[in-house]
C-alpha positions in Angstrom: 0.4 18.4 -26.2 0.1 14.8 -25.3 -3.7 14.2 -25.2 -3.2 13.3 -21.6 -5.4 13.8 -18.5 -5.2 17.2 -16.8 -6.2 18.1 -13.3 -7.8 21.4 -12.7 -5.5 23.3 -10.4 -3.4 23.8 -7.2 -3.9 26.3 -4.4 -1.5 27.9 -1.9 -2.0 30.2 1.1 0.3 31.7 3.7 -0.3 33.6 6.9 2.6 35.3 8.8 2.4 37.0 12.1 4.2 40.1 10.8 4.4 42.0 7.5 6.9 40.3 5.2 7.5 39.4 1.6 4.7 36.8 1.4 4.4 37.2 -2.3 7.8 35.5 -2.9 6.8 32.6 -0.7 3.5 32.2 -2.6 5.6 32.3 -5.9 7.8 29.5 -4.7 4.7 27.5 -3.6 3.1 27.9 -7.0 6.3 26.9 -8.7 6.2 23.6 -6.7 2.5 23.1 -7.8 3.1 24.0 -11.5 2.4 20.4 -12.5 -1.3 20.8 -11.3 -2.1 23.6 -13.7 -0.2 25.2 -16.6 -2.7 27.5 -18.3 -2.7 30.4 -15.8 -1.7 31.5 -12.4 -2.1 34.3 -9.9 -1.2 35.7 -6.4 -3.2 38.1 -4.2 -1.5 39.7 -1.2 -3.2 41.3 1.8 -1.5 44.2 3.5 -3.6 45.3 6.5 -6.9 44.7 4.6 -5.7 46.1 1.2 -5.6 43.5 -1.5 -3.1 43.6 -4.4 -3.2 41.0 -7.2 -1.2 39.9 -10.2 -2.3 37.1 -12.5 -2.0 36.1 -16.1 -2.1 33.3 -18.7 1.0 31.1 -18.8 3.4 29.4 -16.5 4.4 30.8 -13.1 7.9 31.7 -14.4 6.4 33.6 -17.3 3.6 35.5 -15.4 5.8 36.5 -12.5 9.1 38.4 -12.9 10.8 40.7 -10.4 8.6 43.6 -11.3 5.4 41.7 -11.0 6.4 40.3 -7.5 7.5 43.8 -6.4 4.2 45.3 -7.5 2.5 43.0 -5.0 4.3 44.7 -2.1 4.5 43.2 1.4 1.8 41.9 3.7 1.1 39.2 6.2 -1.1 37.0 4.0 -1.2 35.8 0.4 -3.0 33.2 -1.6 -2.1 31.8 -5.0 -3.4 29.5 -7.7 -2.3 27.6 -10.7 -5.0 26.6 -13.2 -5.9 24.1 -15.8 -9.5 24.7 -16.9 -12.0 21.9 -16.8 -15.0 24.3 -16.4 -14.9 27.8 -17.7 -12.7 28.7 -20.7 -9.1 29.9 -20.8 -9.6 33.6 -20.4 -8.5 36.3 -18.0 -11.8 36.5 -16.1 -11.4 32.9 -14.9 -7.9 33.3 -13.6 -7.7 32.9 -9.8 -7.5 34.0 -7.1 -10.8 35.7 -7.6 -11.3 38.9 -5.6 -14.7 40.0 -4.5 -15.3 43.4 -2.9 -18.6 43.3 -0.9 -20.5 45.2 1.7 -18.4 43.8 4.6 -15.0 44.0 3.0 -12.7 42.0 0.6 -12.7 38.4 -0.2 -10.1 36.5 -2.3 -10.5 32.8 -3.1 -8.7 30.0 -4.9 -10.3 26.7 -5.6 -9.2 23.2 -6.7 -12.0 20.9 -7.8 -15.3 21.0 -9.6 -18.8 21.6 -8.4 -21.6 19.2 -9.4 -24.3 21.8 -8.8 -22.6 24.9 -10.2 -25.2 25.5 -13.0 -28.0 25.4 -10.4 -26.1 27.8 -8.1 -25.4 30.2 -10.9 -29.0 30.2 -12.0 -30.1 31.0 -8.5 -27.7 34.0 -8.1 -28.4 35.3 -11.6 -32.2 35.4 -10.9 -31.3 37.6 -7.9 -29.4 40.0 -10.2 -25.9 38.7 -9.6 -23.4 39.6 -12.3 -20.8 36.9 -13.2 -17.6 38.1 -14.8 -16.3 34.6 -15.8 -17.5 31.1 -16.4 -15.7 29.1 -13.8 -17.5 27.5 -10.9 -15.2 29.3 -8.4 -17.5 32.3 -8.8 -20.4 30.2 -7.5 -18.4 29.5 -4.4 -17.5 33.1 -4.0 -21.1 34.3 -4.3 -22.2 31.6 -1.9 -19.8 32.8 0.7 -20.5 36.5 0.2 -24.3 36.0 0.4 -23.8 34.2 3.7 -21.3 36.7 5.0 -23.9 39.5 4.9 -25.9 37.6 7.5 -23.1 36.1 9.7 -20.5 37.5 12.1 -17.4 36.1 10.5 -15.9 34.8 7.3 -15.5 31.3 8.8 -19.2 31.2 9.7 -20.1 32.3 6.2 -17.9 29.5 4.7 -19.6 26.9 6.9 -23.1 28.0 5.9 -22.0 28.1 2.2 -20.6 24.6 2.3 -24.1 23.3 3.1 -25.3 24.4 -0.4 -22.2 23.8 -2.6 -21.8 20.2 -3.8 -19.0 18.3 -5.4 -15.2 18.6 -5.1 -13.6 21.7 -3.6 -10.4 22.3 -1.7 -10.1 26.0 -1.2 -8.2 28.8 0.4 -10.0 32.1 1.1 -8.7 35.3 2.5 -10.5 38.2 4.2 -8.9 41.4 5.6 -7.7 39.6 8.7 -8.1 35.8 8.3 -7.0 33.0 6.1 -9.6 30.2 5.8 -8.9 26.7 4.3 -11.8 24.4 3.6 -12.4 21.0 2.0 -15.5 19.3 0.8 -17.1 16.6 2.9 -15.8 13.8 0.6 -12.3 15.1 0.5 -12.0 14.6 -3.3 -8.9 16.7 -3.6 -6.0 17.0 -1.2 -5.2 20.0 1.1 -2.6 20.2 3.8 -1.3 22.5 6.5 2.3 23.4 7.4 4.1 25.8 9.8 6.7 28.3 8.6 10.1 28.9 10.2 8.7 32.1 11.7 5.7 30.5 13.3 3.2 31.4 10.6 1.1 28.9 8.7 0.8 27.7 5.1 -1.9 25.6 3.4 -1.3 24.0 0.0 -2.7 21.3 -2.3 0.5 19.2 -1.8 3.3 18.8 0.7 5.9 19.6 -1.9 4.7 23.2 -1.9 5.2 23.3 1.9 8.7 21.9 1.5 9.5 24.5 -1.2 9.4 27.4 1.2 11.2 25.6 4.1 8.0 25.1 6.1 7.2 21.9 8.1 4.2 19.7 7.3 1.8 19.5 10.2 -1.2 17.5 8.9 -3.8 17.1 6.2 -6.9 19.3 6.4 -9.8 16.9 7.0 -12.8 16.5 4.7 -15.6 18.8 5.8 -13.1 21.0 7.8 -13.1 24.8 8.0 -9.6 25.8 9.2 -9.3 29.4 10.2 -5.9 31.1 10.7 -5.7 34.5 12.3 -3.5 36.5 14.7 -5.2 34.4 17.4 -3.8 31.2 16.0 -5.7 28.2 14.5 -9.3 27.2 15.0 -11.3 24.4 13.3 -14.9 23.7 12.6 -16.7 21.0 10.6 -19.8 20.3 8.6 -21.2 16.8 8.4 -18.9 14.6 6.5 -19.4 11.7 4.1 -17.3 8.6 3.6 -13.9 9.9 2.3 -13.4 9.5 -1.4 -10.1 11.0 -2.4 -9.4 10.8 -6.1 -7.2 7.7 -6.5 -5.6 9.3 -9.6 -3.8 11.7 -7.3 -1.6 8.8 -6.3 -1.3 7.5 -9.9 -0.6 10.7 -11.8 -1.7 14.1 -10.5 0.4 14.6 -7.4 4.2 15.1 -7.5 6.0 12.0 -6.5 7.8 13.7 -3.6 4.4 14.7 -2.0 2.7 12.9 0.9 -1.1 12.6 0.8 -3.2 11.3 3.7 0.0 10.2 5.4 1.2 8.1 2.5 4.1 8.7 0.0 3.0 9.2 -3.6 6.3 7.7 -4.7 5.6 4.6 -2.7 2.1 4.3 -4.1 3.4 4.3 -7.6 6.0 1.7 -6.7 3.2 -0.4 -5.5 1.3 0.1 -8.8 4.3 -1.3 -10.7 4.6 -4.2 -8.2 0.9 -5.1 -8.5 1.2 -5.0 -12.3 4.2 -7.3 -12.3 2.4 -9.8 -10.1 -0.7 -10.1 -12.4 0.7 -9.1 -15.8 3.8 -11.2 -16.4 5.6 -11.2 -19.8 9.1 -12.3 -21.0 11.2 -9.2 -21.6 14.7 -7.8 -21.4 14.1 -4.4 -19.9 11.5 -2.2 -18.2 11.3 1.5 -18.9 8.8 4.2 -17.9 7.3 7.2 -19.7 8.5 10.3 -17.9 7.6 11.5 -15.4 4.7 9.6 -13.6 5.5 6.3 -15.3 9.0 6.0 -13.9 8.2 5.1 -10.3 5.8 2.4 -11.5 8.4 1.1 -13.9 10.9 0.8 -11.0 8.3 -1.0 -8.9 7.6 -3.4 -11.8 11.3 -4.1 -12.2 11.9 -4.7 -8.5 9.0 -7.2 -8.4 9.7 -9.0 -11.7 13.5 -9.1 -11.6 13.6 -7.6 -15.1 16.3 -4.8 -15.2 15.1 -1.2 -15.2 16.5 1.1 -17.8 16.2 4.8 -18.7 14.4 4.7 -22.1 13.7 8.3 -22.7 15.1 11.8 -22.2 12.4 14.4 -21.7 12.8 17.9 -23.0 11.8 19.9 -19.9 11.7 23.2 -21.6 8.5 22.8 -23.6 5.3 23.9 -21.9 1.7 23.2 -22.9 1.6 26.4 -25.0 4.0 24.9 -27.6 2.5 25.8 -31.0 1.8 23.1 -33.5 0.2 24.8 -36.5 0.3 22.0 -39.0 -0.6 18.3 -38.9 3.1 17.4 -39.7 4.3 19.4 -36.7 1.6 17.9 -34.5 2.8 14.4 -35.5 6.4 15.3 -34.5 5.5 16.7 -31.1 6.4 13.5 -29.3 9.8 13.4 -30.9 10.4 16.9 -29.7 9.3 16.3 -26.1 10.6 12.7 -25.7 13.7 11.2 -27.3 14.6 7.5 -27.1 17.9 6.4 -25.7 18.6 3.8 -28.4 21.4 2.0 -26.5 18.8 1.1 -23.8 16.2 -0.5 -26.0 17.9 -1.6 -29.3 17.2 -5.3 -30.1 15.4 -5.8 -26.8 11.9 -6.9 -25.7 10.7 -3.8 -23.9 8.1 -3.5 -21.1 6.8 0.1 -21.3 5.0 1.5 -18.2 2.7 4.6 -18.5 0.1 6.0 -16.1 -2.9 6.0 -18.5 -4.2 5.8 -22.0 -6.8 8.4 -23.0 -7.4 8.4 -26.7 -4.5 6.2 -27.6 -2.8 8.6 -30.0 0.1 9.4 -27.7 0.7 5.8 -26.8 0.8 4.9 -30.4 3.4 7.5 -31.2 5.6 6.5 -28.2 5.4 2.9 -29.2 6.3 3.8 -32.8 9.3 5.8 -31.5 10.6 2.7 -29.6 10.1 0.3 -32.6 11.7 2.8 -35.0 14.7 2.9 -32.6 15.2 -0.8 -32.7 12.9 -2.4 -30.0 12.0 -5.9 -31.0 8.8 -6.0 -28.9 6.9 -3.4 -26.8 4.6 -4.6 -24.1 2.6 -1.7 -22.6 1.6 -1.8 -19.0 -0.7 0.9 -17.6 -0.5 1.8 -13.9 -4.3 2.6 -13.7 -7.5 0.9 -14.8 -8.9 1.9 -18.2 -10.8 5.2 -18.4 -14.4 4.5 -19.3 -16.5 7.2 -17.7 -16.6 11.0 -17.2 -15.1 12.7 -14.2 -17.2 15.3 -12.4 -14.8 16.3 -9.7 -12.0 18.3 -11.4 -10.5 16.2 -14.2 -11.0 16.9 -17.9 -12.6 13.5 -18.7 -16.0 14.7 -19.8 -16.9 12.4 -22.6 -16.8 8.6 -23.3 -16.9 8.9 -27.1 -13.1 9.7 -27.4 -11.8 7.2 -24.8 -10.1 4.3 -26.5 -11.2 1.9 -23.8 -14.8 2.7 -24.7 -14.2 2.2 -28.4 -12.8 -1.3 -28.2 -13.9 -4.3 -26.1 -10.6 -6.1 -25.4 -7.0 -5.2 -24.6 -5.9 -7.1 -27.6 -7.9 -4.8 -29.9 -6.5 -1.7 -28.3 -2.9 -3.2 -28.5 -3.3 -3.8 -32.2 -4.6 -0.2 -32.8 -1.7 1.4 -30.9 1.0 -1.0 -32.2 1.8 -2.7 -28.9 2.7 -6.4 -28.7 0.5 -6.7 -25.6 -1.4 -4.4 -23.3 -2.4 -4.8 -19.6 -4.0 -2.4 -17.1 -4.0 -2.2 -13.3 -7.1 -3.8 -12.0 -9.9 -1.8 -10.3 -9.3 -3.8 -7.1 -5.6 -3.1 -7.2 -6.2 0.6 -7.7 -8.0 0.6 -4.4 -5.0 -1.0 -2.7 -2.2 1.2 -3.9 -2.1 2.8 -0.5 -1.3 0.2 2.1 -3.4 0.5 5.3 -5.1 3.6 3.8 -6.7 6.0 6.2 -9.3 7.1 3.6 -11.5 5.8 0.9 -11.0 6.5 -2.8 -13.1 7.7 -5.8 -12.6 5.6 -8.9 -15.7 6.8 -10.8 -13.7 7.5 -14.0 -12.8 3.8 -14.1 -15.8 2.1 -12.5 -18.7 4.5 -13.3 -19.6 4.4 -9.6 -19.6 7.9 -8.1 -19.6 8.6 -4.3 -22.2 11.5 -4.8 -25.1 12.1 -7.1 -23.9 13.5 -10.4 -27.3 13.5 -12.2 -27.7 17.3 -12.0 -24.3 18.1 -13.6 -24.5 20.5 -16.5 -22.2 22.6 -18.7 -21.6 26.1 -17.4 -20.0 27.8 -20.3 -23.1 29.1 -22.1 -21.4 32.5 -22.7 -18.5 30.9 -24.5 -20.5 29.3 -27.2 -21.4 31.0 -30.5 -25.1 31.7 -31.0 -25.0 30.1 -34.4 -22.6 28.5 -36.8 
């Protein structure tokens, strides 16, 4: 709806020591992770080795009703997934968790991230006769694990061997008949964390907000390169050789929910820091600071606190419109912003406004929001962005795959972009400040979409959706 950046997905897994209604806990966990993917979702439950799945296109609340949850039955393990597709189209075969039935049993898997050698892996398996049902790179991970499982003694051994051949970003949960396995790529591009339930079971999730949602207690982040196995015997860990950590810095700027903690640091606090850093280096005379809901609000508060300019609530957001909202005509597309965001005129009328947002992609949404403010009586609108400008593709699970539509690539200066979108001025967070949003960070960060410098080789990346393209026009 908003021409904004989308992250691929969120994963959730739960292991209880006794049979219980794990599907309902997975449901709550996915609800908490809904912001990470709004195209499709699914849950797979394991009951003594028997897998039962339900999945569909749409939001968690639309796909799962009482009947759907009851159809999953009870069990002691479940994994779930919310999806936004960056590779592989929006179709049923790509909805996760994926369930593979192989010679040694069942495997279910859910994946957050994007492989850089997915096309190479798929080609290798296809030449051996493998049949792929979808076009997402999660199938490449599943085939890699299954092929190793045929020659190893356990699912965790198979995962460890498979991790040596899969490259790129992956934070995954996998489930066999008796074990839940969580594993994270050697760079730690995407977050993954561990919690303990009130009954002594365990939960793994993309973010701590999902652990909180079921009343579990956060234990720790799963480390880059770690294979964490949960079974009736408890927890065990193994590792493959790791690289310098390169967590996606945009997790702190936009993707993660503000009440989550990643790598020991509050997302809310990181966004306050972004606003603070903007205020220090991007000063302007103004009467009020407002933020674009939701991820711009924390940074706006941080800017206000540092600058001394009052913070105000500039917009009311309609929370009942999902990404599937239909806009069949150009006129209706133009009015989308008005439907989702409405200006509180009393806040901004006759005032010089500092507007804080998390990013600019193509510029169309920023232009419409600025027009809304000026039509509502704002004298000036100064746009401050709590991230550096997007100038390069992302290969690790974000849908920035082309430079040609990025407004920061079309124009050379901030002044040119400001003129195009109707702002009185425009400033971005600097690259250096983006690396310092997290004070005393315990990890390094990937900022490739801003800097063009990637922590791993991306030269072999290729499109994997050959079966979703028409043979001819």
